[in-house]
C-alpha positions in Angstrom: 7.1 15.8 3.1 3.7 14.1 3.6 3.4 11.3 6.2 1.3 8.2 5.6 0.1 5.3 7.7 1.5 2.0 6.6 0.6 -1.5 7.6 3.1 -4.2 7.0 2.1 -7.9 6.7 4.3 -10.9 6.0 2.9 -13.1 3.3 4.3 -16.3 1.6 7.9 -15.4 0.9 7.5 -11.6 0.9 6.3 -8.6 2.8 3.4 -6.3 1.7 3.2 -2.7 2.7 -0.3 -1.1 2.6 -0.9 2.7 2.7 -4.2 3.4 4.6 -4.7 6.8 3.2 -4.8 5.7 -0.4 -4.9 1.9 -0.6 -1.7 1.6 -2.6 0.6 -1.3 -1.9 4.2 -2.3 -2.3 5.9 -5.7 -1.8 9.4 -6.9 -1.3 11.6 -9.7 0.2 11.9 -7.7 3.4 10.1 -4.8 5.2 12.5 -2.2 3.8 12.0 -3.3 0.2 8.2 -3.3 0.6 8.2 0.2 2.0 10.5 1.4 -0.8 8.2 -0.1 -3.4 5.2 1.6 -1.6 7.0 5.0 -1.6 7.6 4.6 -5.3 3.9 3.7 -5.9 2.7 6.7 -4.0 5.1 9.1 -5.9 4.0 7.6 -9.2 0.3 7.8 -8.3 0.5 11.5 -7.3 2.4 12.4 -10.5 -0.5 11.0 -12.5 -3.1 12.4 -10.1 -1.8 15.9 -10.7 -2.6 15.7 -14.4 -5.6 13.3 -14.5 -8.4 14.8 -12.4 -10.8 11.9 -12.8 -8.7 9.4 -10.9 -10.4 8.0 -7.8 -8.6 8.7 -4.5 -9.9 7.6 -1.1 -8.8 6.1 2.2 -9.3 2.4 3.0 -12.3 1.4 4.9 -12.1 -0.6 8.1 -13.6 -3.6 6.2 -10.8 -3.4 3.5 -8.2 -3.2 6.2 -9.7 -6.2 8.0 -9.7 -8.1 4.7 -6.0 -7.3 4.1 -5.0 -8.4 7.6 -7.1 -11.6 7.6 -5.9 -13.1 4.4 -4.2 -16.4 5.3 -1.0 -17.6 3.8 -1.4 -20.7 1.6 2.0 -22.2 2.5 
């Protein structure tokens, strides 16, 4: 089992889970749903990554994390 670093952020009406190691996201009505969606996205990504060698895979930069955390809610 691999471990990933996840940042959770509440947005307008839902939660967003961001994986720092690969930039994938999941969202849901609560934290648990967002994390579940993120886990599914990671699993799907790596299934494709195994067979498609030309897929870009990199960790988030500090600037990208800052942007994710500083986006303001519009409601």
